[in-house]
N, CA, C and O atoms as a GROMACS GRO file, in nm:
protein
  336
    1MET      N    1 -30.098 -11.203  18.568
    1MET     CA    2 -29.982 -11.115  18.572
    1MET      C    3 -29.878 -11.167  18.473
    1MET      O    4 -29.847 -11.286  18.470
    2ALA      N    5 -29.825 -11.077  18.394
    2ALA     CA    6 -29.727 -11.112  18.293
    2ALA      C    7 -29.585 -11.086  18.343
    2ALA      O    8 -29.562 -10.995  18.423
    3GLU      N    9 -29.492 -11.166  18.295
    3GLU     CA   10 -29.350 -11.141  18.326
    3GLU      C   11 -29.297 -11.046  18.219
    3GLU      O   12 -29.307 -11.074  18.100
    4VAL      N   13 -29.241 -10.934  18.263
    4VAL     CA   14 -29.188 -10.834  18.170
    4VAL      C   15 -29.047 -10.795  18.210
    4VAL      O   16 -29.005 -10.816  18.324
    5HIS      N   17 -28.974 -10.739  18.113
    5HIS     CA   18 -28.834 -10.702  18.134
    5HIS      C   19 -28.807 -10.562  18.081
    5HIS      O   20 -28.880 -10.512  17.995
    6VAL      N   21 -28.703 -10.502  18.132
    6VAL     CA   22 -28.663 -10.368  18.086
    6VAL      C   23 -28.642 -10.371  17.935
    6VAL      O   24 -28.580 -10.463  17.881
    7GLY      N   25 -28.695 -10.268  17.867
    7GLY     CA   26 -28.681 -10.256  17.723
    7GLY      C   27 -28.800 -10.310  17.645
    7GLY      O   28 -28.817 -10.276  17.528
    8GLU      N   29 -28.883 -10.394  17.707
    8GLU     CA   30 -29.000 -10.448  17.638
    8GLU      C   31 -29.109 -10.342  17.624
    8GLU      O   32 -29.114 -10.246  17.700
    9GLU      N   33 -29.195 -10.363  17.525
    9GLU     CA   34 -29.307 -10.273  17.503
    9GLU      C   35 -29.433 -10.328  17.570
    9GLU      O   36 -29.456 -10.449  17.572
   10VAL      N   37 -29.513 -10.238  17.623
   10VAL     CA   38 -29.640 -10.272  17.685
   10VAL      C   39 -29.744 -10.180  17.623
   10VAL      O   40 -29.718 -10.061  17.602
   11TYR      N   41 -29.862 -10.233  17.594
   11TYR     CA   42 -29.970 -10.153  17.538
   11TYR      C   43 -30.058 -10.101  17.651
   11TYR      O   44 -30.107 -10.179  17.734
   12TYR      N   45 -30.078  -9.970  17.655
   12TYR     CA   46 -30.168  -9.906  17.750
   12TYR      C   47 -30.302  -9.889  17.681
   12TYR      O   48 -30.310  -9.822  17.578
   13THR      N   49 -30.407  -9.950  17.736
   13THR     CA   50 -30.537  -9.951  17.669
   13THR      C   51 -30.612  -9.820  17.680
   13THR      O   52 -30.711  -9.799  17.608
   14GLY      N   53 -30.569  -9.731  17.768
   14GLY     CA   54 -30.632  -9.600  17.779
   14GLY      C   55 -30.770  -9.606  17.843
   14GLY      O   56 -30.814  -9.711  17.890
   15ASP      N   57 -30.838  -9.492  17.842
   15ASP     CA   58 -30.974  -9.482  17.891
   15ASP      C   59 -31.036  -9.356  17.830
   15ASP      O   60 -30.980  -9.299  17.737
   16MET      N   61 -31.150  -9.314  17.880
   16MET     CA   62 -31.219  -9.201  17.820
   16MET      C   63 -31.136  -9.072  17.824
   16MET      O   64 -31.149  -8.987  17.736
   17ALA      N   65 -31.054  -9.057  17.926
   17ALA     CA   66 -30.977  -8.933  17.942
   17ALA      C   67 -30.832  -8.944  17.896
   17ALA      O   68 -30.765  -8.842  17.881
   18ASN      N   69 -30.783  -9.066  17.873
   18ASN     CA   70 -30.643  -9.086  17.839
   18ASN      C   71 -30.630  -9.174  17.716
   18ASN      O   72 -30.688  -9.282  17.709
   19ASP      N   73 -30.553  -9.127  17.619
   19ASP     CA   74 -30.533  -9.202  17.495
   19ASP      C   75 -30.454  -9.330  17.520
   19ASP      O   76 -30.366  -9.335  17.606
   20SER      N   77 -30.486  -9.433  17.443
   20SER     CA   78 -30.407  -9.555  17.447
   20SER      C   79 -30.271  -9.527  17.384
   20SER      O   80 -30.253  -9.427  17.315
   21GLY      N   81 -30.176  -9.616  17.407
   21GLY     CA   82 -30.044  -9.597  17.347
   21GLY      C   83 -29.946  -9.703  17.391
   21GLY      O   84 -29.974  -9.786  17.478
   22TRP      N   85 -29.829  -9.698  17.329
   22TRP     CA   86 -29.723  -9.795  17.359
   22TRP      C   87 -29.624  -9.734  17.457
   22TRP      O   88 -29.583  -9.619  17.444
   23LEU      N   89 -29.587  -9.815  17.556
   23LEU     CA   90 -29.493  -9.774  17.660
   23LEU      C   91 -29.372  -9.866  17.658
   23LEU      O   92 -29.383  -9.982  17.620
   24LYS      N   93 -29.260  -9.814  17.698
   24LYS     CA   94 -29.139  -9.895  17.709
   24LYS      C   95 -29.105  -9.908  17.856
   24LYS      O   96 -29.103  -9.809  17.930
   25ILE      N   97 -29.078 -10.030  17.899
   25ILE     CA   98 -29.043 -10.054  18.039
   25ILE      C   99 -28.901 -10.003  18.064
   25ILE      O  100 -28.807 -10.039  17.993
   26THR      N  101 -28.888  -9.920  18.166
   26THR     CA  102 -28.759  -9.859  18.198
   26THR      C  103 -28.695  -9.918  18.322
   26THR      O  104 -28.573  -9.913  18.338
   27CYS      N  105 -28.776  -9.974  18.412
   27CYS     CA  106 -28.721 -10.038  18.532
   27CYS      C  107 -28.823 -10.134  18.589
   27CYS      O  108 -28.944 -10.114  18.574
   28THR      N  109 -28.775 -10.239  18.654
   28THR     CA  110 -28.864 -10.336  18.718
   28THR      C  111 -28.815 -10.362  18.859
   28THR      O  112 -28.696 -10.352  18.888
   29GLY      N  113 -28.907 -10.396  18.943
   29GLY     CA  114 -28.876 -10.432  19.081
   29GLY      C  115 -28.985 -10.523  19.133
   29GLY      O  116 -29.081 -10.551  19.062
   30PRO      N  117 -28.971 -10.570  19.256
   30PRO     CA  118 -29.070 -10.662  19.310
   30PRO      C  119 -29.208 -10.599  19.331
   30PRO      O  120 -29.309 -10.669  19.329
   31THR      N  121 -29.212 -10.468  19.352
   31THR     CA  122 -29.341 -10.403  19.380
   31THR      C  123 -29.383 -10.301  19.277
   31THR      O  124 -29.500 -10.261  19.276
   32ASN      N  125 -29.294 -10.256  19.189
   32ASN     CA  126 -29.329 -10.154  19.089
   32ASN      C  127 -29.256 -10.177  18.958
   32ASN      O  128 -29.146 -10.232  18.954
   33ILE      N  129 -29.321 -10.134  18.850
   33ILE     CA  130 -29.262 -10.135  18.716
   33ILE      C  131 -29.275  -9.995  18.661
   33ILE      O  132 -29.385  -9.939  18.659
   34GLY      N  133 -29.165  -9.936  18.616
   34GLY     CA  134 -29.167  -9.804  18.558
   34GLY      C  135 -29.172  -9.812  18.406
   34GLY      O  136 -29.103  -9.893  18.345
   35MET      N  137 -29.256  -9.725  18.345
   35MET     CA  138 -29.271  -9.723  18.200
   35MET      C  139 -29.280  -9.579  18.152
   35MET      O  140 -29.327  -9.492  18.224
   36VAL      N  141 -29.234  -9.556  18.029
   36VAL     CA  142 -29.242  -9.423  17.970
   36VAL      C  143 -29.291  -9.438  17.826
   36VAL      O  144 -29.260  -9.536  17.759
   37GLU      N  145 -29.368  -9.338  17.780
   37GLU     CA  146 -29.419  -9.339  17.644
   37GLU      C  147 -29.331  -9.254  17.554
   37GLU      O  148 -29.287  -9.145  17.593
   38GLY      N  149 -29.304  -9.303  17.434
   38GLY     CA  150 -29.231  -9.226  17.334
   38GLY      C  151 -29.331  -9.152  17.248
   38GLY      O  152 -29.379  -9.046  17.288
   39GLY      N  153 -29.363  -9.201  17.133
   39GLY     CA  154 -29.469  -9.156  17.045
   39GLY      C  155 -29.507  -9.009  17.045
   39GLY      O  156 -29.429  -8.922  17.084
   40VAL      N  157 -29.628  -8.984  17.001
   40VAL     CA  158 -29.680  -8.849  16.981
   40VAL      C  159 -29.683  -8.769  17.111
   40VAL      O  160 -29.647  -8.652  17.112
   41TYR      N  161 -29.726  -8.832  17.218
   41TYR     CA  162 -29.742  -8.761  17.344
   41TYR      C  163 -29.620  -8.772  17.434
   41TYR      O  164 -29.626  -8.735  17.551
   42GLY      N  165 -29.511  -8.823  17.383
   42GLY     CA  166 -29.389  -8.848  17.458
   42GLY      C  167 -29.381  -8.781  17.594
   42GLY      O  168 -29.416  -8.664  17.609
   43GLY      N  169 -29.335  -8.856  17.691
   43GLY     CA  170 -29.318  -8.799  17.822
   43GLY      C  171 -29.412  -8.853  17.928
   43GLY      O  172 -29.387  -8.832  18.047
   44ARG      N  173 -29.519  -8.921  17.889
   44ARG     CA  174 -29.606  -8.979  17.992
   44ARG      C  175 -29.528  -9.087  18.066
   44ARG      O  176 -29.461  -9.171  18.004
   45VAL      N  177 -29.537  -9.084  18.197
   45VAL     CA  178 -29.465  -9.180  18.280
   45VAL      C  179 -29.566  -9.257  18.365
   45VAL      O  180 -29.658  -9.198  18.421
   46PHE      N  181 -29.548  -9.387  18.375
   46PHE     CA  182 -29.635  -9.472  18.455
   46PHE      C  183 -29.551  -9.552  18.553
   46PHE      O  184 -29.440  -9.596  18.520
   47ASN      N  185 -29.602  -9.571  18.671
   47ASN     CA  186 -29.540  -9.654  18.772
   47ASN      C  187 -29.650  -9.745  18.825
   47ASN      O  188 -29.738  -9.699  18.899
   48VAL      N  189 -29.647  -9.873  18.788
   48VAL     CA  190 -29.758  -9.963  18.820
   48VAL      C  191 -29.708 -10.088  18.892
   48VAL      O  192 -29.589 -10.119  18.892
   49LYS      N  193 -29.802 -10.158  18.954
   49LYS     CA  194 -29.772 -10.286  19.016
   49LYS      C  195 -29.760 -10.392  18.907
   49LYS      O  196 -29.828 -10.382  18.805
   50PRO      N  197 -29.674 -10.492  18.926
   50PRO     CA  198 -29.662 -10.597  18.825
   50PRO      C  199 -29.795 -10.664  18.793
   50PRO      O  200 -29.816 -10.708  18.679
   51SER      N  201 -29.883 -10.674  18.889
   51SER     CA  202 -30.013 -10.739  18.866
   51SER      C  203 -30.104 -10.659  18.774
   51SER      O  204 -30.207 -10.710  18.730
   52ASN      N  205 -30.069 -10.533  18.745
   52ASN     CA  206 -30.151 -10.451  18.655
   52ASN      C  207 -30.122 -10.477  18.508
   52ASN      O  208 -30.192 -10.424  18.421
   53ILE      N  209 -30.021 -10.558  18.477
   53ILE     CA  210 -29.986 -10.587  18.338
   53ILE      C  211 -30.034 -10.728  18.306
   53ILE      O  212 -29.989 -10.826  18.365
   54GLY      N  213 -30.127 -10.736  18.211
   54GLY     CA  214 -30.187 -10.865  18.177
   54GLY      C  215 -30.119 -10.933  18.060
   54GLY      O  216 -30.053 -10.869  17.978
   55ASP      N  217 -30.135 -11.064  18.053
   55ASP     CA  218 -30.081 -11.139  17.941
   55ASP      C  219 -30.192 -11.192  17.850
   55ASP      O  220 -30.168 -11.275  17.763
   56VAL      N  221 -30.315 -11.142  17.870
   56VAL     CA  222 -30.429 -11.172  17.782
   56VAL      C  223 -30.499 -11.039  17.753
   56VAL      O  224 -30.530 -10.963  17.844
   57TYR      N  225 -30.523 -11.014  17.624
   57TYR     CA  226 -30.591 -10.891  17.582
   57TYR      C  227 -30.719 -10.929  17.511
   57TYR      O  228 -30.719 -11.016  17.424
   58LYS      N  229 -30.830 -10.864  17.548
   58LYS     CA  230 -30.960 -10.895  17.490
   58LYS      C  231 -31.018 -10.779  17.410
   58LYS      O  232 -31.135 -10.782  17.372
   59GLY      N  233 -30.935 -10.676  17.385
   59GLY     CA  234 -30.980 -10.566  17.302
   59GLY      C  235 -31.043 -10.450  17.377
   59GLY      O  236 -31.093 -10.357  17.315
   60HIS      N  237 -31.042 -10.455  17.509
   60HIS     CA  238 -31.097 -10.344  17.587
   60HIS      C  239 -30.999 -10.307  17.699
   60HIS      O  240 -30.887 -10.357  17.701
   61CYS      N  241 -31.041 -10.223  17.790
   61CYS     CA  242 -30.946 -10.166  17.887
   61CYS      C  243 -30.935 -10.244  18.018
   61CYS      O  244 -30.905 -10.185  18.122
   62ASP      N  245 -30.956 -10.372  18.016
   62ASP     CA  246 -30.932 -10.455  18.134
   62ASP      C  247 -30.858 -10.580  18.091
   62ASP      O  248 -30.919 -10.668  18.031
   63PRO      N  249 -30.731 -10.590  18.119
   63PRO     CA  250 -30.651 -10.505  18.207
   63PRO      C  251 -30.606 -10.377  18.136
   63PRO      O  252 -30.610 -10.367  18.014
   64ARG      N  253 -30.563 -10.280  18.214
   64ARG     CA  254 -30.523 -10.149  18.162
   64ARG      C  255 -30.393 -10.157  18.081
   64ARG      O  256 -30.375 -10.080  17.987
   65PHE      N  257 -30.304 -10.249  18.117
   65PHE     CA  258 -30.176 -10.266  18.048
   65PHE      C  259 -30.165 -10.411  18.004
   65PHE      O  260 -30.198 -10.501  18.081
   66VAL      N  261 -30.118 -10.435  17.880
   66VAL     CA  262 -30.098 -10.572  17.831
   66VAL      C  263 -29.965 -10.583  17.759
   66VAL      O  264 -29.914 -10.485  17.705
   67THR      N  265 -29.911 -10.703  17.758
   67THR     CA  266 -29.784 -10.727  17.689
   67THR      C  267 -29.803 -10.715  17.539
   67THR      O  268 -29.915 -10.725  17.488
   68LYS      N  269 -29.694 -10.693  17.469
   68LYS     CA  270 -29.697 -10.686  17.323
   68LYS      C  271 -29.744 -10.819  17.265
   68LYS      O  272 -29.818 -10.821  17.167
   69ALA      N  273 -29.701 -10.930  17.325
   69ALA     CA  274 -29.743 -11.063  17.278
   69ALA      C  275 -29.894 -11.079  17.290
   69ALA      O  276 -29.958 -11.133  17.200
   70ALA      N  277 -29.952 -11.033  17.401
   70ALA     CA  278 -30.097 -11.043  17.420
   70ALA      C  279 -30.170 -10.956  17.318
   70ALA      O  280 -30.272 -10.998  17.262
   71PHE      N  281 -30.119 -10.836  17.294
   71PHE     CA  282 -30.179 -10.745  17.196
   71PHE      C  283 -30.176 -10.808  17.057
   71PHE      O  284 -30.277 -10.809  16.987
   72ASN      N  285 -30.060 -10.863  17.019
   72ASN     CA  286 -30.047 -10.924  16.886
   72ASN      C  287 -30.134 -11.048  16.872
   72ASN      O  288 -30.188 -11.073  16.764
   73ALA      N  289 -30.148 -11.128  16.978
   73ALA     CA  290 -30.233 -11.247  16.972
   73ALA      C  291 -30.378 -11.206  16.946
   73ALA      O  292 -30.446 -11.268  16.864
   74TYR      N  293 -30.425 -11.104  17.015
   74TYR     CA  294 -30.561 -11.056  16.995
   74TYR      C  295 -30.579 -11.005  16.852
   74TYR      O  296 -30.675 -11.041  16.784
   75ARG      N  297 -30.487 -10.920  16.808
   75ARG     CA  298 -30.498 -10.862  16.674
   75ARG      C  299 -30.497 -10.972  16.567
   75ARG      O  300 -30.571 -10.964  16.469
   76GLY      N  301 -30.413 -11.074  16.587
   76GLY     CA  302 -30.409 -11.186  16.492
   76GLY      C  303 -30.541 -11.261  16.486
   76GLY      O  304 -30.587 -11.297  16.378
   77ARG      N  305 -30.602 -11.285  16.602
   77ARG     CA  306 -30.732 -11.355  16.606
   77ARG      C  307 -30.840 -11.274  16.535
   77ARG      O  308 -30.931 -11.331  16.476
   78MET      N  309 -30.831 -11.141  16.541
   78MET     CA  310 -30.931 -11.054  16.479
   78MET      C  311 -30.902 -11.028  16.331
   78MET      O  312 -30.984 -10.967  16.262
   79GLY      N  313 -30.786 -11.072  16.283
   79GLY     CA  314 -30.750 -11.052  16.144
   79GLY      C  315 -30.690 -10.915  16.114
   79GLY      O  316 -30.685 -10.872  15.999
   80TYR      N  317 -30.643 -10.845  16.219
   80TYR     CA  318 -30.582 -10.714  16.203
   80TYR      C  319 -30.429 -10.728  16.199
   80TYR      O  320 -30.375 -10.829  16.245
   81PRO      N  321 -30.360 -10.628  16.144
   81PRO     CA  322 -30.214 -10.633  16.145
   81PRO      C  323 -30.161 -10.631  16.288
   81PRO      O  324 -30.222 -10.570  16.377
   82THR      N  325 -30.049 -10.697  16.309
   82THR     CA  326 -29.987 -10.700  16.441
   82THR      C  327 -29.872 -10.600  16.447
   82THR      O  328 -29.829 -10.548  16.344
   83ARG      N  329 -29.823 -10.573  16.569
   83ARG     CA  330 -29.712 -10.478  16.587
   83ARG      C  331 -29.581 -10.556  16.578
   83ARG      O  332 -29.562 -10.656  16.647
   84PRO      N  333 -29.491 -10.510  16.491
   84PRO     CA  334 -29.362 -10.582  16.477
   84PRO      C  335 -29.278 -10.576  16.602
   84PRO      O  336 -29.168 -10.632  16.605
   0.00000   0.00000   0.00000
C-alpha cells in the first residue's frame, strides 16, 4: 500500500473493458481515496481503498492503481520515457 496525498497523480492500469489513464487524487480518508480523471475521457471517478494503490508497478494490471513514482521507476528500468 502506498502513501498518497490530495493532488498527486495515480496511474490506473485499466483492463480489457476500461482504458488505462492518469487520475488525480481529490480526497483521502482512512477507508477511501477519491480520484478523478482529466484527460481525453474526463469525468471518470474512482473511490478505492488505500490498499488498492500500489507502490510497485510491474507493467501489468496488478495492482490496478499505482503511484506516479512506481510508474516512472518501471518505465526507467525498461528504458522508456517517464512522466514528468
